BAFI-3210 file (N, C-alpha, C; in Angstrom, 3 decimals, decimal comma, padded with zeros to 6 digits):
// residues 322
n [1|2|3|4|5|6|7|8|9|10|11|12|13|14|15|16|17|18|19|20|21|22|23|24|25|26|27|28|29|30|31|32|33|34|35|36|37|38|39|40|41|42|43|44|45|46|47|48|49|50|51|52|53|54|55|56|57|58|59|60|61|62|63|64|65|66|67|68|69|70|71|72|73|74|75|76|77|78|79|80|81|82|83|84|85|86|87|88|89|90|91|92|93|94|95|96|97|98|99|100|101|102|103|104|105|106|107|108|109|110|111|112|113|114|115|116|117|118|119|120|121|122|123|124|125|126|127|128|129|130|131|132|133|134|135|136|137|138|139|140|141|142|143|144|145|146|147|148|149|150|151|152|153|154|155|156|157|158|159|160|161|162|163|164|165|166|167|168|169|170|171|172|173|174|175|176|177|178|179|180|181|182|183|184|185|186|187|188|189|190|191|192|193|194|195|196|197|198|199|200|201|202|203|204|205|206|207|208|209|210|211|212|213|214|215|216|217|218|219|220|221|222|223|224|225|226|227|228|229|230|231|232|233|234|235|236|237|238|239|240|241|242|243|244|245|246|247|248|249|250|251|252|253|254|255|256|257|258|259|260|261|262|263|264|265|266|267|268|269|270|271|272|273|274|275|276|277|278|279|280|281|282|283|284|285|286|287|288|289|290|291|292|293|294|295|296|297|298|299|300|301|302|303|304|305|306|307|308|309|310|311|312|313|314|315|316|317|318|319|320|321|322]
n.u [-001,519|-001,336|000,896|000,666|003,014|003,834|001,487|000,404|-002,314|-004,035|-006,182|-008,930|-008,974|-011,400|-013,778|-013,550|-011,145|-009,250|-008,065|-006,232|-004,903|-003,716|-002,048|-000,360|000,817|002,157|004,035|005,793|006,731|007,687|010,101|011,524|011,936|013,262|012,007|009,362|006,344|003,098|-000,352|-003,591|-005,183|-004,413|-004,657|-007,645|-008,544|-007,464|-008,867|-011,588|-011,794|-013,184|-011,753|-009,781|-010,517|-010,788|-011,819|-011,090|-008,169|-006,679|-004,831|-004,557|-002,428|-002,266|-001,495|-002,134|-003,575|-002,443|-002,866|-005,832|-008,694|-007,310|-006,855|-006,904|-003,563|-002,989|-000,019|000,992|000,480|-000,931|-001,544|-002,683|-002,911|-004,643|-004,342|-005,466|-003,765|-002,300|-000,166|000,473|000,490|002,106|002,087|003,435|003,871|005,287|005,020|007,656|008,280|008,015|009,062|010,619|011,420|009,857|007,256|006,749|007,421|005,182|003,245|003,990|003,699|001,025|000,115|001,624|000,570|-002,253|-001,636|-000,573|-002,993|-004,915|-003,251|-003,776|-005,870|-004,899|-005,210|-004,150|-000,893|-000,542|001,997|002,029|002,918|004,453|004,653|007,012|007,873|010,640|012,765|015,837|016,839|016,058|017,404|017,413|014,781|015,146|016,879|015,560|013,059|014,901|015,949|013,487|013,076|012,689|013,256|015,387|014,150|014,218|014,568|013,500|012,744|012,277|011,749|012,406|011,830|012,578|010,626|010,646|012,530|010,788|009,012|009,714|007,695|005,768|006,055|004,130|003,348|002,203|-001,193|-002,781|-005,322|-005,458|-006,529|-008,110|-009,244|-012,392|-014,570|-016,726|-017,438|-015,367|-014,654|-014,430|-012,914|-010,567|-009,745|-009,674|-007,520|-005,849|-005,325|-004,432|-001,931|-000,291|-000,234|002,059|004,126|006,171|004,945|002,564|-000,998|-004,214|-007,348|-010,737|-013,058|-014,510|-013,097|-010,706|-012,058|-012,554|-010,224|-008,986|-010,900|-010,912|-009,173|-009,277|-008,154|-008,019|-008,290|-009,573|-008,655|-005,538|-005,302|-004,486|-005,220|-004,707|-005,477|-006,380|-008,523|-011,333|-009,698|-007,582|-004,344|-002,330|-001,924|-001,678|-001,472|-001,858|-001,375|-002,062|-000,759|-000,303|002,568|004,058|003,674|002,440|003,332|000,962|000,637|001,619|001,510|001,742|000,175|001,062|001,089|001,687|003,946|007,425|007,247|007,800|005,617|005,146|007,138|006,141|003,615|004,377|005,851|003,409|001,960|003,788|003,901|000,927|000,299|002,515|001,301|-000,935|000,565|002,492|005,623|007,503|007,790|007,420|007,806|007,256|008,937|009,551|012,953|013,859|011,927|009,883|009,449|011,644|011,196|012,306|014,782|012,932|011,868|014,550|015,146|013,111|014,287|014,214|015,688|016,842|015,887|015,349|015,866|014,683|013,943|012,613|010,875|010,426|008,631|008,081|005,139|003,768|001,135|000,081]
n.v [-014,736|-011,094|-009,023|-005,792|-003,125|-001,174|001,352|001,540|000,837|-001,450|-001,666|-002,200|-000,100|002,599|004,336|006,618|006,986|007,203|009,637|010,311|008,079|008,723|010,930|009,909|007,765|009,683|011,262|008,989|008,843|011,135|011,361|009,064|010,065|012,386|015,003|017,200|015,526|014,835|013,527|013,073|011,164|008,341|006,203|006,400|005,534|003,004|001,857|001,916|-000,202|-003,369|-005,775|-005,041|-005,596|-004,403|-004,868|-006,906|-007,477|-004,935|-003,007|-000,645|001,306|002,662|005,642|006,032|008,900|011,695|013,704|015,078|014,575|014,550|012,774|009,502|009,154|008,235|005,904|003,911|001,715|-000,828|-003,457|-006,246|-006,872|-009,405|-010,792|-012,513|-014,120|-015,056|-014,104|-011,983|-008,392|-006,566|-004,013|-002,112|000,856|002,837|005,964|008,129|009,678|007,564|004,596|002,395|-000,144|-001,063|-001,070|-001,882|-005,108|-006,476|-005,826|-006,975|-009,749|-010,195|-009,465|-011,605|-013,876|-013,614|-014,112|-016,451|-017,562|-017,106|-018,088|-020,722|-021,689|-021,527|-021,951|-025,190|-025,353|-022,583|-020,471|-019,424|-016,224|-013,667|-010,128|-007,611|-004,455|-002,263|000,626|001,507|003,262|002,773|000,997|-000,622|-001,178|-002,989|-005,040|-006,035|-007,263|-009,527|-010,636|-011,833|-013,738|-013,238|-012,874|-010,810|-010,183|-008,388|-005,612|-002,015|001,017|004,746|007,523|010,619|014,352|017,364|019,840|022,159|023,534|023,195|020,762|018,538|018,626|015,585|013,144|011,313|007,860|007,285|006,567|006,766|007,761|010,237|011,108|012,496|010,361|009,455|009,357|006,905|006,092|005,169|003,175|000,651|-000,278|000,862|-000,628|-003,485|-002,962|-002,377|-004,730|-006,622|-005,186|-005,404|-007,833|-009,262|-008,700|-008,558|-009,576|-009,333|-008,549|-009,503|-008,029|-007,641|-005,787|-004,197|-004,221|-002,625|-000,605|000,773|001,030|002,776|005,010|006,194|008,082|011,210|013,319|012,814|013,540|013,660|015,228|014,548|012,204|010,570|008,740|006,641|005,868|003,146|003,105|001,507|000,097|000,541|001,226|002,484|003,923|006,574|008,133|011,108|012,262|015,022|016,052|017,210|017,710|017,381|016,291|012,840|010,393|007,746|004,321|004,429|002,154|000,080|-001,531|-004,766|-005,221|-002,736|-001,548|-000,741|001,559|003,887|005,143|004,828|006,787|009,019|009,179|009,628|012,189|013,319|013,311|014,746|017,291|018,118|017,730|019,840|022,097|022,248|023,009|021,658|021,235|019,323|016,346|012,562|008,879|005,190|002,200|-001,050|-002,284|-004,289|-004,298|-005,545|-004,613|-002,707|-000,437|001,979|002,517|004,097|006,015|007,268|008,244|010,077|011,994|011,362|010,937|008,586|008,597|007,278|004,101|000,623|-002,477|-005,431|-007,530|-010,728|-013,371|-017,129|-018,505|-021,539|-023,698|-024,759]
n.w [033,239|032,222|033,869|034,760|035,451|038,550|039,227|036,479|034,400|032,326|029,508|027,217|024,364|023,133|020,712|021,582|022,537|020,332|019,131|021,150|021,324|018,662|018,795|020,707|019,159|017,207|019,076|019,401|016,944|016,330|018,014|017,079|014,302|014,841|014,483|014,703|013,824|012,773|012,688|011,424|011,300|010,694|012,961|012,949|010,449|010,752|012,497|011,173|009,599|008,686|009,491|011,452|013,910|016,912|019,163|019,933|019,284|019,973|022,522|025,648|027,420|030,095|032,481|035,905|037,452|038,794|040,471|042,249|040,550|038,041|034,879|033,705|031,955|028,623|027,795|026,041|023,515|021,810|018,894|016,854|013,924|011,949|008,744|005,713|004,996|007,615|008,435|010,839|011,561|014,046|016,448|018,510|020,759|022,516|024,811|024,266|026,895|028,862|029,832|027,576|027,800|030,027|029,644|026,809|027,363|028,482|026,843|024,347|025,176|025,463|022,703|021,196|022,460|021,773|018,832|018,739|019,280|017,007|015,078|015,445|014,035|011,454|007,841|006,478|004,668|005,248|006,743|009,877|011,363|013,151|012,460|012,928|012,474|012,774|013,342|012,585|013,896|016,541|018,127|020,801|020,705|018,753|019,475|021,886|020,385|018,831|021,300|021,718|019,910|017,266|013,787|011,960|008,993|006,592|004,701|004,949|003,671|004,558|002,424|000,910|-000,459|-001,162|-002,013|-002,930|-004,997|-007,194|-009,426|-012,139|-015,182|-015,622|-017,777|-019,626|-020,499|-023,920|-025,312|-022,884|-020,349|-018,042|-015,164|-012,047|-009,163|-009,171|-006,332|-005,428|-007,826|-009,475|-007,288|-007,170|-009,211|-008,705|-006,518|-007,431|-009,203|-007,248|-005,704|-007,720|-008,735|-006,210|-005,661|-006,020|-004,090|-001,222|001,742|001,107|002,066|000,634|000,614|001,198|-000,580|001,282|003,127|002,340|001,430|004,095|004,880|003,167|002,394|005,301|005,794|006,749|005,528|003,006|-000,324|-003,462|-005,533|-004,933|-005,977|-008,203|-011,192|-013,721|-017,011|-019,367|-021,757|-020,116|-018,131|-015,139|-015,127|-013,656|-010,372|-008,244|-005,123|-002,955|000,120|002,391|005,268|008,451|008,831|006,457|003,167|002,248|-000,174|-001,210|-002,033|-004,979|-007,728|-010,171|-012,595|-014,110|-017,234|-018,183|-017,219|-017,287|-018,831|-017,883|-016,422|-013,857|-013,073|-013,775|-012,361|-009,805|-010,229|-010,794|-008,890|-006,552|-007,591|-007,486|-004,654|-003,953|-005,176|-003,055|-001,045|000,249|000,348|001,061|001,266|001,436|001,364|001,863|001,408|000,526|000,314|-001,192|-003,224|-005,863|-008,426|-008,585|-007,446|-005,801|-007,176|-009,111|-007,679|-006,528|-009,012|-009,212|-007,388|-004,660|-001,848|000,641|003,870|006,367|007,891|008,210|009,568|008,904|011,236|012,057|013,716|014,078|014,328|016,255|015,344|017,726]
ca.u [-002,154|-000,270|001,349|001,434|004,007|002,994|001,030|000,069|-003,444|-004,330|-007,576|-009,220|-009,503|-012,846|-013,524|-013,197|-009,532|-008,456|-007,353|-005,402|-003,681|-002,888|-000,837|000,729|001,753|002,865|005,172|006,989|007,298|008,664|011,002|012,224|012,935|013,932|011,375|007,728|005,378|001,577|-000,861|-004,567|-006,275|-003,954|-005,591|-009,129|-008,496|-007,391|-010,345|-012,637|-011,293|-013,756|-010,920|-008,925|-011,191|-009,875|-012,368|-010,154|-007,046|-006,221|-004,824|-004,085|-001,865|-002,912|-000,670|-002,900|-003,465|-001,212|-003,625|-007,050|-009,255|-006,494|-007,771|-005,621|-003,068|-002,586|001,011|001,316|-000,564|-000,555|-002,663|-002,055|-003,689|-004,488|-004,790|-006,031|-002,270|-001,594|001,362|000,118|001,401|002,137|002,382|003,937|004,028|005,272|005,284|008,733|008,301|007,681|010,143|010,111|011,942|009,144|005,852|006,735|007,378|003,730|002,387|004,442|003,480|-000,499|000,047|002,115|-000,544|-003,203|-001,233|-000,885|-004,462|-005,351|-002,623|-004,177|-006,640|-004,530|-005,631|-002,827|-000,216|000,068|003,031|001,806|004,073|003,926|005,532|007,137|008,907|011,554|013,351|017,063|016,979|015,606|018,352|016,956|013,367|015,540|017,354|014,187|012,801|015,594|015,621|012,004|012,813|012,189|014,309|015,402|014,086|013,740|014,853|012,633|013,691|011,465|012,413|011,825|011,996|012,211|010,039|010,716|012,433|009,502|008,555|009,750|006,259|005,565|006,169|003,084|003,252|000,736|-002,311|-002,948|-006,014|-004,934|-007,598|-008,222|-010,023|-014,181|-014,963|-018,014|-017,580|-014,142|-013,786|-014,017|-012,054|-009,471|-009,608|-009,045|-006,178|-004,700|-005,220|-003,710|-000,515|000,374|-000,197|003,230|004,578|006,621|003,699|000,892|-002,260|-005,316|-008,220|-012,113|-013,525|-015,155|-011,823|-010,009|-012,671|-012,588|-008,910|-008,799|-011,365|-011,031|-008,395|-010,027|-007,433|-008,168|-008,693|-009,824|-007,258|-004,634|-005,667|-003,864|-005,230|-003,821|-006,327|-006,245|-009,861|-011,703|-008,684|-006,957|-003,039|-001,506|-002,546|-000,904|-002,357|-001,019|-002,241|-001,541|-000,270|000,016|004,159|004,663|002,886|002,692|002,781|001,011|-000,052|001,889|001,337|001,533|-000,169|002,035|001,046|001,648|005,375|008,820|007,138|007,858|004,487|005,456|007,843|005,059|002,424|005,257|006,087|001,973|001,778|004,637|003,127|-000,274|001,033|003,451|000,248|-001,465|001,322|003,635|007,136|008,585|007,098|007,950|006,729|007,891|008,960|010,385|013,968|013,687|010,783|010,067|009,354|012,759|010,739|013,528|015,265|012,356|012,087|015,598|015,352|012,417|014,855|014,116|017,022|016,771|015,744|015,360|015,886|014,013|014,332|011,036|011,273|008,904|008,583|007,154|004,146|003,342|-000,171|-000,334]
ca.v [-013,198|-010,183|-008,314|-004,454|-002,767|-000,379|002,765|001,650|-000,227|-001,945|-001,715|-001,964|001,330|002,522|005,398|008,040|007,218|007,345|010,727|010,375|007,195|009,033|011,798|009,132|007,284|010,837|011,380|007,912|008,855|012,282|010,709|008,256|010,608|013,357|016,441|017,045|014,591|015,088|012,829|013,360|009,900|007,229|005,297|006,449|005,011|001,742|001,495|001,733|-001,703|-004,113|-006,759|-005,230|-006,417|-003,512|-005,222|-008,021|-007,413|-003,725|-002,652|000,511|001,065|004,225|006,202|006,837|010,183|011,875|014,279|014,924|015,127|014,202|011,639|008,742|009,286|006,850|005,947|002,845|001,204|-002,207|-004,086|-007,062|-007,582|-010,724|-010,931|-014,104|-015,133|-015,386|-013,134|-011,060|-007,337|-006,326|-002,777|-001,774|002,091|003,565|007,098|008,271|010,231|006,134|003,365|001,064|-001,468|-001,645|-001,366|-002,803|-006,424|-006,858|-005,646|-008,174|-010,725|-009,936|-009,980|-012,875|-014,371|-013,474|-014,433|-017,498|-018,263|-016,762|-019,050|-022,059|-021,834|-021,019|-023,017|-025,890|-024,309|-021,193|-020,607|-018,510|-015,408|-012,621|-009,521|-006,333|-003,160|-002,041|001,494|001,397|004,531|002,367|-000,305|-000,919|-002,119|-004,707|-006,136|-006,938|-008,381|-010,280|-011,503|-012,644|-014,660|-012,559|-012,672|-009,468|-011,104|-007,663|-003,982|-000,768|002,529|005,711|008,219|011,899|014,931|018,830|020,379|023,921|024,152|022,746|019,492|018,250|017,939|014,176|012,285|010,114|006,983|007,118|005,895|006,805|008,679|010,570|012,165|012,281|009,528|009,715|008,842|006,470|005,886|004,490|002,289|-001,009|-000,698|001,345|-001,838|-004,672|-002,849|-002,452|-006,006|-007,050|-004,665|-005,754|-009,531|-010,222|-007,761|-009,047|-009,624|-008,682|-009,308|-009,580|-007,425|-007,442|-004,197|-003,585|-003,676|-001,692|000,919|001,221|001,787|004,289|006,524|006,596|009,254|012,652|014,407|012,351|014,394|013,210|015,776|014,357|010,598|010,376|007,567|006,621|004,653|002,871|002,750|001,303|-000,704|001,332|001,102|002,779|005,332|007,086|008,828|012,069|012,553|015,822|015,917|018,596|017,834|017,056|015,101|011,712|009,777|006,348|003,289|004,217|001,348|000,164|-002,991|-005,331|-005,095|-001,468|-001,660|-000,387|002,583|005,430|005,615|004,979|008,146|009,908|009,590|010,375|013,603|014,148|013,445|015,543|018,637|018,308|018,093|021,237|023,236|022,407|023,636|020,640|020,957|018,430|014,581|011,199|007,782|004,273|001,379|-001,990|-002,318|-005,039|-004,394|-006,492|-003,510|-001,924|000,941|002,468|003,399|005,103|007,278|007,986|008,955|011,461|012,952|011,116|010,135|007,606|009,180|006,310|002,739|000,271|-003,760|-006,304|-008,636|-012,189|-014,309|-018,116|-019,271|-022,783|-023,848|-025,491]
ca.w [033,161|032,071|035,007|034,758|036,539|039,486|038,535|034,949|033,889|031,076|029,058|025,950|023,961|022,574|019,722|022,033|022,681|018,856|018,920|022,236|020,683|017,606|019,368|021,234|017,986|016,812|019,837|019,153|015,300|016,489|018,704|016,080|013,123|015,432|014,310|014,830|013,217|013,393|011,475|012,228|010,684|010,563|013,548|013,053|009,253|010,903|013,196|010,173|008,698|009,950|009,277|012,247|014,929|017,619|020,291|020,254|019,105|020,479|023,854|025,834|028,661|030,837|033,907|036,975|037,684|039,489|041,265|042,190|039,013|036,770|034,000|033,354|030,651|027,754|027,928|025,256|022,582|020,885|018,195|016,122|012,532|011,340|007,457|005,340|004,650|008,477|008,820|011,208|011,449|015,240|016,926|020,089|020,957|024,188|024,567|024,754|028,335|029,698|030,099|026,717|028,547|031,514|029,330|025,996|027,483|028,513|025,165|023,589|025,822|024,642|021,203|020,797|022,934|020,724|017,670|018,698|019,229|015,534|014,719|015,464|012,827|010,116|007,242|005,765|003,550|005,861|007,894|010,635|011,951|014,021|011,827|013,332|011,723|013,719|012,691|012,921|015,092|017,935|018,516|021,791|020,650|017,931|020,748|022,336|019,466|018,602|022,559|022,061|019,012|016,317|012,991|011,018|007,487|005,353|005,134|004,190|003,567|004,049|001,375|000,882|-001,385|-001,081|-003,471|-002,689|-006,307|-008,399|-009,778|-013,698|-015,918|-016,174|-019,439|-019,965|-021,783|-025,299|-025,169|-021,454|-019,900|-016,789|-014,230|-010,573|-008,801|-008,895|-005,145|-005,728|-009,501|-009,586|-006,145|-007,259|-010,186|-007,935|-005,367|-008,239|-009,723|-006,194|-005,437|-008,981|-008,949|-005,247|-005,170|-005,847|-003,417|000,224|002,912|000,334|002,267|000,015|000,880|000,771|-001,034|002,353|004,191|001,956|001,530|005,199|005,620|002,518|002,595|006,437|006,319|006,637|004,464|001,537|-001,512|-004,967|-006,557|-004,860|-006,289|-009,775|-011,938|-015,584|-017,251|-020,435|-021,651|-018,800|-016,918|-014,077|-015,680|-012,434|-009,630|-006,567|-004,144|-001,934|001,495|003,276|006,657|009,095|008,951|005,143|002,261|002,205|-001,269|-000,748|-002,926|-006,160|-008,383|-011,932|-012,964|-014,826|-018,503|-018,513|-016,628|-017,913|-019,825|-017,382|-015,889|-012,541|-012,682|-014,306|-011,445|-008,975|-010,497|-010,913|-007,440|-006,358|-008,013|-006,782|-003,357|-003,985|-005,287|-001,868|000,161|000,882|-000,364|002,274|000,889|002,059|001,371|002,382|000,369|000,531|000,013|-002,244|-004,161|-006,883|-009,714|-008,505|-007,173|-005,261|-008,352|-009,632|-006,696|-006,780|-010,541|-009,013|-006,735|-003,589|-001,291|001,583|004,839|007,154|007,813|009,148|009,498|008,901|012,020|011,970|014,866|013,406|015,689|016,081|015,769|018,935]
c.u [-000,777|-000,226|001,614|002,328|003,410|002,734|000,539|-001,038|-003,441|-005,731|-007,653|-009,836|-010,545|-012,603|-013,157|-011,623|-008,849|-007,791|-006,214|-004,013|-003,284|-001,954|-000,119|001,644|002,739|003,890|006,150|007,442|007,927|009,934|011,775|012,854|013,386|013,455|009,965|007,170|004,084|001,064|-002,349|-005,600|-005,613|-004,867|-007,089|-009,351|-008,545|-008,541|-011,465|-012,880|-012,157|-013,259|-009,821|-009,135|-010,691|-010,353|-011,468|-008,815|-006,215|-006,208|-004,056|-003,484|-001,942|-002,045|-002,094|-002,984|-002,803|-001,912|-005,035|-008,068|-008,378|-007,117|-006,641|-004,927|-002,835|-000,999|001,401|000,359|-000,256|-001,652|-002,024|-003,203|-003,562|-005,015|-004,901|-004,662|-001,675|-000,367|001,017|000,940|000,869|002,629|002,159|004,371|004,054|005,821|006,783|009,481|008,409|008,716|009,743|010,498|010,940|007,660|005,668|006,622|005,605|002,887|002,704|003,705|001,717|-000,309|000,726|001,060|-001,838|-003,010|-001,298|-002,099|-005,043|-004,484|-002,845|-005,539|-006,284|-004,595|-004,106|-002,279|000,479|001,293|002,953|002,844|003,660|004,843|005,643|008,148|009,654|012,653|015,022|017,456|016,768|016,351|017,564|015,821|014,204|015,923|016,605|013,534|013,609|015,600|014,289|012,091|012,507|013,932|014,074|015,180|013,996|014,254|013,729|013,115|012,103|012,253|011,571|012,647|011,518|011,792|009,939|011,115|011,738|009,731|008,862|008,350|006,595|005,671|005,207|003,177|001,923|000,038|-003,296|-003,955|-005,382|-005,953|-007,564|-009,489|-011,426|-014,522|-016,581|-018,333|-016,596|-013,624|-013,716|-013,088|-010,833|-008,506|-008,780|-007,946|-005,090|-004,297|-004,232|-002,283|000,554|000,457|001,089|004,467|004,932|005,510|002,572|-000,202|-003,523|-006,216|-009,606|-012,137|-013,888|-014,003|-010,971|-010,783|-012,312|-011,343|-009,050|-009,540|-011,484|-010,100|-009,028|-009,489|-007,780|-009,238|-008,675|-008,971|-006,185|-004,568|-005,067|-003,940|-004,870|-004,586|-006,080|-007,486|-010,406|-010,831|-007,611|-005,195|-002,263|-001,928|-001,724|-001,399|-001,466|-002,062|-001,626|-002,140|-000,083|001,743|004,824|003,420|003,227|002,113|002,526|000,480|000,391|002,103|001,221|001,251|000,735|002,037|001,370|003,342|006,546|008,302|007,071|006,412|004,292|006,061|007,045|003,907|003,230|005,108|004,707|001,667|002,119|003,930|001,877|-000,239|001,418|002,176|-000,786|-000,676|002,496|004,735|007,960|007,365|007,951|006,826|007,690|007,775|009,952|011,607|014,257|012,798|010,785|010,155|010,318|012,185|011,612|013,966|014,781|012,334|013,475|015,947|014,467|013,011|014,738|015,390|016,298|016,863|016,062|015,365|015,060|014,197|012,452|011,512|010,048|009,506|007,485|006,581|004,116|001,994|-001,069|-001,002]
c.v [-012,451|-009,385|-006,595|-003,942|-001,337|000,887|002,848|000,582|-000,493|-002,389|-001,817|-000,444|001,040|003,776|006,498|007,997|007,359|008,669|010,778|009,306|007,718|010,079|011,050|008,701|008,909|011,072|010,519|008,028|010,255|012,326|009,996|008,955|011,882|015,024|016,466|016,285|014,798|014,369|012,616|012,269|008,856|006,084|004,937|005,278|003,363|001,037|001,200|000,426|-002,804|-005,425|-006,426|-005,544|-005,803|-004,106|-006,144|-007,766|-005,887|-003,648|-001,453|000,757|002,540|004,297|006,542|008,110|010,391|013,032|014,575|015,627|014,799|012,630|010,763|008,734|008,003|006,689|004,761|002,218|000,210|-002,670|-004,951|-007,024|-008,410|-011,015|-012,450|-014,968|-015,361|-014,893|-011,905|-010,004|-006,883|-004,739|-002,789|-000,143|002,388|005,055|007,350|008,845|008,883|005,505|002,214|-000,082|-002,156|-001,909|-002,104|-004,624|-006,578|-006,790|-006,929|-009,680|-011,447|-010,371|-010,940|-014,131|-015,160|-013,948|-015,993|-018,351|-018,294|-018,181|-020,634|-022,721|-021,480|-022,085|-024,065|-025,276|-022,931|-021,244|-019,295|-017,542|-014,161|-011,345|-008,062|-005,479|-002,187|-000,695|001,099|002,543|003,690|000,858|-001,029|-001,936|-003,333|-005,444|-006,706|-007,662|-009,662|-011,170|-012,273|-013,517|-014,575|-012,589|-011,793|-010,099|-009,998|-006,557|-002,903|000,576|003,536|006,873|009,654|012,758|016,305|019,481|021,616|024,341|023,193|021,601|019,007|017,843|016,238|013,771|011,289|009,275|007,227|006,223|005,805|008,160|009,054|011,401|011,774|011,302|010,298|008,962|008,504|006,221|004,796|003,494|001,298|-001,066|-000,280|000,300|-002,778|-003,965|-002,537|-003,709|-006,613|-006,514|-005,156|-007,442|-009,975|-009,654|-008,983|-008,556|-008,844|-009,371|-009,095|-008,896|-007,304|-006,152|-003,605|-002,942|-002,525|-000,155|001,492|001,894|003,150|005,278|006,911|007,570|010,425|013,489|013,844|012,952|014,217|013,736|015,031|012,604|010,497|009,015|007,703|005,164|004,390|002,073|002,340|000,473|000,219|000,934|000,998|003,774|005,247|008,246|009,785|011,987|013,701|015,464|017,333|018,885|018,034|016,030|013,819|010,966|008,058|005,589|003,602|002,861|001,459|-001,383|-003,514|-005,434|-003,562|-000,732|-001,264|000,718|003,911|006,029|005,680|006,156|008,969|010,137|009,734|011,646|014,278|014,455|014,395|017,132|018,938|018,349|019,338|022,319|023,112|022,854|022,887|020,202|019,859|016,901|013,212|009,745|006,440|003,095|000,035|-002,083|-003,120|-005,349|-004,898|-005,486|-002,536|-000,418|002,318|003,185|004,169|006,340|008,247|008,920|010,209|012,507|012,737|010,580|009,245|008,578|008,323|005,037|001,866|-001,571|-004,211|-007,679|-009,528|-013,288|-015,642|-018,441|-020,658|-022,806|-024,342|-026,540]
c.w [033,193|033,297|034,448|035,736|037,185|038,559|037,025|035,177|032,612|030,555|027,648|025,463|023,398|021,301|020,665|022,438|021,369|018,933|019,874|021,490|019,509|017,929|020,091|020,562|016,995|017,692|019,617|017,923|015,483|016,921|017,895|015,260|013,847|014,962|014,749|013,845|013,891|012,143|012,246|011,796|010,940|011,296|013,465|011,539|009,535|011,358|012,242|009,387|009,289|010,129|010,773|013,656|016,438|018,603|020,932|020,563|019,246|022,009|023,981|027,010|029,277|032,144|034,855|036,928|038,707|040,772|041,208|040,974|038,136|035,770|033,757|031,696|029,434|027,298|026,757|024,774|021,987|020,296|017,169|015,074|011,977|009,774|006,783|005,318|006,000|008,863|009,279|011,841|013,185|015,344|018,242|020,012|022,155|023,854|025,153|026,198|029,123|029,001|028,845|027,059|029,704|030,688|028,039|026,329|027,728|027,677|024,169|023,936|025,077|023,272|020,615|021,534|022,133|019,727|017,648|018,590|017,947|014,855|014,821|014,530|011,584|009,278|006,558|005,038|004,052|006,553|008,706|011,454|012,343|013,534|012,498|012,397|012,848|012,934|013,389|014,118|016,502|017,915|019,862|021,887|019,622|018,817|021,215|021,581|019,036|020,088|022,298|020,640|017,564|015,109|012,355|009,632|006,676|005,784|004,394|004,344|003,508|003,388|001,235|000,009|-000,736|-002,264|-003,678|-004,129|-007,400|-008,645|-011,327|-013,839|-016,230|-017,463|-019,512|-021,205|-022,742|-024,766|-023,597|-021,718|-018,348|-016,127|-012,796|-010,150|-008,680|-007,577|-005,518|-007,005|-009,608|-008,404|-006,433|-008,424|-009,643|-007,134|-006,232|-008,705|-008,383|-005,606|-006,438|-008,640|-007,649|-004,880|-005,487|-004,779|-001,801|001,072|002,262|001,150|001,675|000,985|000,422|000,185|000,238|003,180|003,676|001,684|002,542|005,716|004,596|002,215|004,384|006,757|005,925|005,944|003,185|000,701|-002,892|-005,859|-006,463|-005,266|-007,788|-010,239|-013,194|-015,829|-018,834|-020,623|-020,481|-017,803|-016,664|-014,776|-014,559|-011,805|-008,494|-006,347|-002,997|-001,247|001,785|004,396|007,117|009,178|007,589|004,693|002,129|000,701|-000,686|-002,064|-004,493|-006,609|-009,811|-012,143|-014,036|-016,447|-019,033|-017,686|-017,888|-019,195|-019,253|-016,483|-014,607|-011,866|-012,945|-013,154|-010,338|-009,183|-010,476|-009,305|-006,372|-006,470|-007,704|-005,331|-003,059|-004,058|-003,773|-000,649|000,774|-000,080|000,147|001,878|001,363|001,768|002,004|001,533|000,852|-000,207|-001,545|-003,175|-005,453|-008,124|-009,619|-008,488|-006,753|-006,387|-008,971|-008,877|-006,371|-008,039|-009,987|-008,207|-005,198|-002,932|000,065|003,079|006,218|007,263|008,357|008,717|009,832|009,906|012,014|012,967|014,058|014,754|015,412|016,350|016,582|019,176]
res [m|t|i|m|p|d|g|y|g|l|r|r|p|t|d|d|d|l|p|s|i|q|r|l|l|d|a|y|e|s|w|l|c|g|e|p|h|a|s|e|d|d|i|a|a|e|a|n|d|p|e|a|d|a|a|r|n|w|w|l|i|e|e|g|g|r|g|a|g|d|a|p|a|p|v|a|f|a|s|v|y|w|p|r|t|c|e|g|r|g|t|v|c|v|h|p|q|h|s|d|a|t|l|a|p|p|l|f|e|l|l|e|e|r|a|r|e|l|a|c|s|a|p|a|g|r|a|p|a|l|i|f|n|c|e|d|a|d|p|l|r|a|r|m|l|t|a|r|g|y|r|r|v|r|e|g|f|l|m|r|i|d|l|t|k|g|v|p|a|p|a|w|p|a|g|l|t|v|r|s|a|r|f|g|i|d|d|r|a|l|w|r|a|d|e|d|a|f|s|e|h|f|l|h|a|p|q|s|f|e|a|w|r|g|w|t|f|g|h|a|g|l|d|p|h|l|w|v|v|a|w|d|g|d|e|v|a|g|q|c|v|g|i|p|r|a|d|a|g|l|v|d|n|l|m|v|r|k|p|w|r|g|r|g|l|g|l|a|l|l|l|e|a|f|a|r|l|r|e|r|g|h|a|d|v|f|l|s|v|d|a|e|n|v|t|g|a|v|r|v|y|e|r|a|g|m|h|i|w|r|r|q|g|t|f|r|l|d|l|d|r|g]
***
């Protein structure tokens, strides 16, 4: 049984908690990056994924009210996402005004216990594990992970660009048609292309169409004009999604399928997404990337003028099947 520190309570979150959880995540992110961060829809999008199983895989710690009429305040959140690959993704977030050393350990205990339950049903040939990302800006968390038996197995970058001076025009490969995504028409083609392009990437977890759609279309700010798709006939050759946020623009899901690689399509899609985000008033744009990306994405981003802004490690805890 997990024991909470005095003055704190543990419970399962509900849909009504999603806005306060998002504010908690934003406060933690702002502390990590040293500047204000705001995102209106990340946790809501995750909650829309039917494979997230929030009822069994999410937890919330709240602090008791300090005076008459005060409502409990959520101060820590944890979740585990268990994909078909059996390499679970863990999240433990503690508000920077509260002690990570006090509140994170009981949440890790809950996550690891749940992950071991899930690992028991892993099919033969799988190597069940629990995965955490930890920014280099949070060395205390990294030491906590190491002490709990996690190994740092990979590096990742958050990259950033200032677009105030403009964006070069993209040079599109011959034979392709470029247009904005058509929601409700292109959905399955975009999903199939996404699954194909990322199938060889580190920690790729295949998603059903329903799970992909729940996550993708759960973003309240999703704008079809910011979703750039390159077509070769009726085949999606590549795509890139720009997502407007309160503090900066996000480039998400930049991909080029293997038959169309090596022709400059990735750079062209990125530049087009930059231009469209800038039109929407987002001159500050960032993205995340695996440092050892098999397609050489880091070099493409650097050619586009992006620089490494933050670094993070991927930590892995191998799980017994029980």
